[in-house]
C-alpha positions, 0 to 999 in steps of 0.5 A: 500500499503506497503512502505518498506525502506531497509538502507544498504551499497552500493551494485550492481544493480543486487543484489538490482533488486533481492532483491526488487524482494524478498521483493515484493514477500514476501508482496504480498504472506503474505498480498495478494495484487497486486504486483503493490502496493508494493513500495521498497526503497533503501538507500544507505549509504557510508561504511565511513557513518555509524558504528557498535560497536564503528567502522566505517565500513569502518574501519573494 
């Protein structure tokens, strides 16, 4: 049973719904497993709580 964790900034429910479907489909296709065995967890972090290149994402 694959568990996929996606860490990202906030996105709309519609985008997250599409992402979960696409990730699930990819695992079902690649591993030839039932759709209900794939779990996708989305962990959202506000832009003021992470950074890259030495700057907060909120400041870019």
